[in-house]
C-alpha positions as CSV (number, residue, x, y, z in Angstrom):
1,M,0.0,0.0,0.0
2,K,0.9,3.6,-0.5
3,L,-0.2,5.5,2.6
4,L,-0.2,9.3,2.8
5,R,-1.5,12.3,4.7
6,Y,-3.1,15.3,3.1
7,G,-4.6,18.7,4.1
8,D,-3.4,22.0,5.5
9,V,-0.9,22.1,8.3
10,G,-2.5,21.0,11.5
11,H,-5.5,19.5,9.7
12,E,-4.0,16.5,7.9
13,R,-6.2,13.5,7.1
14,P,-5.2,9.9,6.3
15,G,-5.3,8.6,2.8
16,C,-4.0,6.1,0.3
17,L,-3.4,5.7,-3.4
18,D,-5.5,3.3,-5.5
19,E,-4.1,1.3,-8.4
20,Q,-4.9,4.2,-10.8
21,G,-2.9,6.7,-8.6
22,Q,-6.0,8.4,-7.3
23,L,-6.0,9.7,-3.7
24,R,-8.6,8.0,-1.5
25,D,-9.7,9.2,1.9
26,L,-9.1,6.8,4.9
27,S,-10.5,9.0,7.7
28,D,-13.7,6.8,8.1
29,E,-11.4,3.9,8.9
30,I,-8.5,5.4,10.9
31,A,-7.7,8.7,12.5
32,D,-4.2,9.2,11.1
33,I,-1.2,7.6,9.5
34,D,1.0,7.2,12.7
35,G,2.5,4.7,14.9
36,S,-0.9,3.4,16.1
37,I,-1.7,1.8,12.7
38,L,1.8,0.7,11.6
39,S,2.0,-2.8,13.2
40,S,1.7,-5.8,10.9
41,K,-1.8,-6.5,12.3
42,K,-3.1,-3.0,11.7
43,L,-1.5,-2.9,8.2
44,N,-3.2,-6.2,7.4
45,F,-6.5,-4.6,8.4
46,L,-5.9,-1.7,6.0
47,R,-5.0,-4.1,3.2
48,S,-8.4,-5.8,3.7
49,I,-10.3,-2.6,2.9
50,N,-11.7,-2.3,-0.6
51,I,-9.8,0.8,-1.6
52,N,-12.0,1.4,-4.6
53,S,-15.0,1.9,-2.2
54,L,-13.2,4.8,-0.4
55,P,-14.1,8.4,-1.3
56,I,-11.9,10.0,-4.0
57,V,-10.2,13.2,-2.8
58,K,-10.4,16.0,-5.3
59,N,-9.0,19.5,-5.8
60,N,-5.3,18.5,-5.4
61,P,-4.9,19.1,-1.7
62,R,-1.5,19.7,0.0
63,I,0.4,16.5,0.6
64,A,1.7,16.4,4.1
65,A,4.5,14.4,5.7
66,C,3.5,10.7,5.2
67,V,3.7,9.9,9.0
68,G,2.2,11.9,11.8
69,K,3.1,12.1,15.5
70,I,6.7,11.0,14.8
71,G,8.4,10.2,18.1
72,K,12.1,10.1,17.0
73,F,13.7,11.2,13.7
74,V,17.0,9.3,13.7
75,C,19.6,10.0,11.1
76,V,22.8,8.2,10.0
77,G,25.9,10.0,8.8
78,L,28.5,9.0,6.2
79,N,26.7,5.7,5.3
80,Y,27.8,5.7,1.7
81,R,31.5,5.2,0.9
82,D,31.4,7.6,-2.1
83,H,29.9,10.4,0.1
84,A,32.4,9.8,2.9
85,E,35.2,10.0,0.3
86,E,33.9,13.2,-1.3
87,V,33.7,15.1,2.0
88,G,37.2,13.8,3.0
89,M,36.0,11.8,6.0
90,K,36.9,8.2,7.0
91,V,34.2,5.6,6.5
92,P,33.0,5.0,10.1
93,D,33.8,1.9,12.0
94,E,30.2,2.0,13.4
95,P,27.2,3.9,12.2
96,I,27.2,7.6,13.1
97,L,23.9,8.6,14.6
98,F,22.2,11.9,15.3
99,L,18.7,13.1,15.9
100,K,16.9,15.6,13.7
101,A,14.5,18.0,15.3
102,N,10.9,17.0,14.8
103,S,10.0,20.6,14.0
104,A,12.0,20.1,10.8
105,I,9.4,17.7,9.5
106,C,7.3,19.0,6.6
107,G,5.6,17.8,3.5
108,P,7.2,16.5,0.2
109,Y,6.2,19.6,-1.8
110,D,6.4,22.3,1.0
111,K,8.8,25.2,0.6
112,T,12.4,24.9,2.0
113,L,13.1,27.8,4.2
114,L,16.7,29.2,4.3
115,P,17.3,30.0,7.9
116,R,18.4,33.5,8.8
117,G,22.2,33.8,8.4
118,S,22.4,30.7,6.2
119,T,25.1,30.7,3.6
120,Q,25.6,26.9,3.1
121,T,22.3,25.1,2.9
122,D,22.8,21.8,1.2
123,W,20.7,18.8,0.0
124,E,20.8,15.0,0.8
125,V,18.4,12.5,-0.7
126,E,18.0,9.6,1.6
127,L,15.9,6.4,2.1
128,G,13.6,6.7,5.1
129,V,12.7,3.7,7.2
130,V,9.4,3.8,9.1
131,I,9.3,1.6,12.2
132,G,6.1,-0.5,12.7
133,E,6.8,-2.5,15.8
134,A,8.7,-1.6,19.0
135,A,12.3,-2.7,18.5
136,K,14.7,-3.3,21.3
137,Y,17.9,-5.4,21.1
138,V,16.7,-7.0,17.9
139,N,19.2,-9.0,15.8
140,E,20.0,-8.2,12.2
141,A,18.3,-11.3,10.8
142,E,15.0,-10.3,12.2
143,A,15.3,-6.5,11.9
144,L,13.2,-5.9,8.8
145,N,10.3,-7.6,10.6
146,Y,10.1,-4.4,12.6
147,V,9.8,-2.1,9.6
148,A,6.4,-0.9,8.4
149,G,7.6,0.7,5.2
150,Y,9.8,3.2,3.5
151,C,9.7,6.8,2.3
152,I,11.9,9.6,0.8
153,V,13.7,11.9,3.2
154,N,15.6,15.0,2.2
155,D,18.2,15.5,5.0
156,I,18.6,19.2,4.3
157,S,21.7,20.6,6.0
158,E,23.2,24.0,6.7
159,R,26.9,23.1,6.5
160,H,28.3,26.2,8.3
161,F,25.9,25.7,11.2
162,Q,26.7,22.0,11.2
163,L,30.5,22.1,11.0
164,K,31.7,25.5,12.0
165,R,29.4,26.6,14.9
166,G,30.8,24.3,17.5
167,G,29.5,21.0,18.9
168,Q,27.1,18.6,17.4
169,W,25.6,18.4,13.9
170,A,22.1,19.1,15.2
171,K,22.5,22.9,14.7
172,G,22.8,22.4,10.9
173,K,20.3,19.5,10.6
174,G,17.3,20.5,12.5
175,C,16.2,23.9,11.1
176,D,12.5,24.3,10.2
177,T,11.6,22.5,6.9
178,F,14.9,20.6,6.9
179,G,13.2,17.2,7.1
180,P,10.6,16.7,4.4
181,I,9.3,13.1,4.2
182,G,7.0,11.4,1.7
183,P,5.0,11.7,-0.4
184,W,4.1,8.1,0.5
185,L,4.8,5.5,3.1
186,V,5.2,2.5,0.9
187,T,4.6,-0.6,3.0
188,H,7.4,-3.1,3.3
189,D,5.6,-5.8,1.1
190,E,6.0,-3.5,-1.9
191,V,9.7,-3.0,-1.4
192,K,11.3,-6.4,-1.5
193,D,14.9,-5.2,-1.2
194,P,15.4,-1.8,0.4
195,N,19.1,-2.1,-0.4
196,N,18.5,-1.9,-4.2
197,L,16.7,1.4,-4.8
198,D,17.9,4.2,-7.0
199,L,18.1,7.7,-5.5
200,K,18.3,10.9,-7.5
201,L,18.4,14.6,-6.7
202,S,18.5,17.7,-9.0
203,V,18.6,21.4,-8.5
204,D,17.1,23.6,-11.2
205,G,17.1,20.5,-13.5
206,H,20.8,19.7,-13.0
207,M,21.3,16.3,-11.5
208,Y,23.8,16.2,-8.6
209,Q,23.0,12.9,-6.9
210,N,22.5,9.6,-8.7
211,G,23.1,6.6,-6.5
212,N,21.7,3.3,-5.2
213,T,21.0,2.1,-1.7
214,R,23.1,-1.1,-2.5
215,N,26.1,1.2,-1.9
216,M,25.3,1.8,1.8
217,V,28.1,1.0,4.2
218,Y,25.6,-0.4,6.7
219,S,22.4,-2.0,5.4
220,V,18.9,-1.2,6.5
221,A,18.7,-4.3,8.6
222,H,22.0,-3.6,10.2
223,L,20.9,0.0,11.0
224,V,17.6,-1.1,12.6
225,S,19.4,-3.7,14.7
226,Y,22.3,-1.4,15.6
227,I,20.1,1.5,16.7
228,S,17.9,-0.8,18.8
229,Q,20.9,-1.6,20.9
230,F,21.0,1.9,22.2
231,F,17.3,2.9,22.6
232,T,13.9,1.4,21.7
233,L,12.6,2.3,18.3
234,M,8.9,2.9,18.5
235,P,6.2,2.6,15.9
236,G,6.2,5.7,13.8
237,D,9.8,6.5,14.4
238,I,11.8,7.4,11.2
239,I,15.4,6.4,10.4
240,S,17.1,8.4,7.6
241,T,19.8,6.1,6.3
242,G,22.4,8.4,4.8
243,T,23.1,10.0,1.4
244,P,25.2,9.1,-1.7
245,A,27.8,11.3,-3.3
246,G,26.8,14.5,-5.0
247,V,26.1,17.0,-2.1
248,G,26.7,20.6,-2.7
249,L,29.5,20.8,-0.2
250,S,31.6,18.6,-2.4
251,Q,31.1,20.1,-5.8
252,K,34.2,21.0,-7.8
253,P,35.9,23.4,-8.3
254,S,34.0,25.0,-5.4
255,P,31.0,24.1,-3.3
256,I,27.5,25.0,-4.4
257,F,24.7,25.8,-2.0
258,L,21.0,26.5,-2.3
259,K,19.7,30.0,-3.0
260,A,16.2,31.4,-2.8
261,G,14.2,30.8,-6.0
262,Q,15.8,27.4,-6.8
263,I,13.8,24.2,-7.2
264,V,15.0,21.0,-5.7
265,E,13.6,17.7,-7.0
266,L,14.4,14.2,-5.6
267,S,13.2,10.7,-6.1
268,I,13.7,7.1,-5.0
269,S,12.5,4.2,-7.2
270,R,9.1,2.9,-6.1
271,L,8.8,5.6,-3.4
272,G,7.8,8.7,-5.5
273,E,9.3,12.1,-5.7
274,Q,9.6,15.4,-3.8
275,K,9.8,19.0,-5.1
276,H,10.7,22.1,-3.1
277,L,10.9,25.8,-3.9
278,V,13.7,27.3,-1.8
279,V,12.8,30.6,-0.1
280,D,14.2,32.9,2.5
281,D,12.7,32.5,6.0
């Protein structure tokens, strides 16, 4: 299934796509797309619904973040060898973890706000993993059983804030609108191998990132297992699994960063696409 949320900010409703790509309303069946409906049992209930009997949503509403009430937004740094190489950093011996502020979360077509004082806002297309079952001390062989599905994440990053303002990466990673997710939560049964998905990102039509999740240093299953050794992953939590080469920071002969008026487009095979207009905050 392709689950999504739609409507104005603060008034989002649950929905899904039918086989023709039409948006159908799910609000008579569930209150929201969040951790409360992401277990295997609840997803099986949703699959039993005759989607074609649901109301069609018209008038092209805003598409919101595909998961609501997210508890934790966990991100993984330097998880592609080519990206680590391009930024001149060592491939990590263990996954690098950081948390992105939940206030960064926005929809897949919402505007990207350049924070005040920003000079180095950058892009990072990433595979998002949506947790469906509480995961604590899980082993790698069973880790994907705790996954409800997958989505696109753009781990937008202000590099000067991240690297030059002292301390942790959170300063450059958690700004408002720096965590668009969606458009859809694609359930795990439709993504047979999360480590074989194409990722692409372009700015004003120029492609900068063109990679595949097979090139991750640490696989999706490894990441779910690894993270669960430190804290419990709860239904509705998001893991953003790292980005391939092609970020603005590493462009030659000099870095390229986002400016107001530019359009950023990104996609992952089977998971849809995002599109953002960059504006000053």
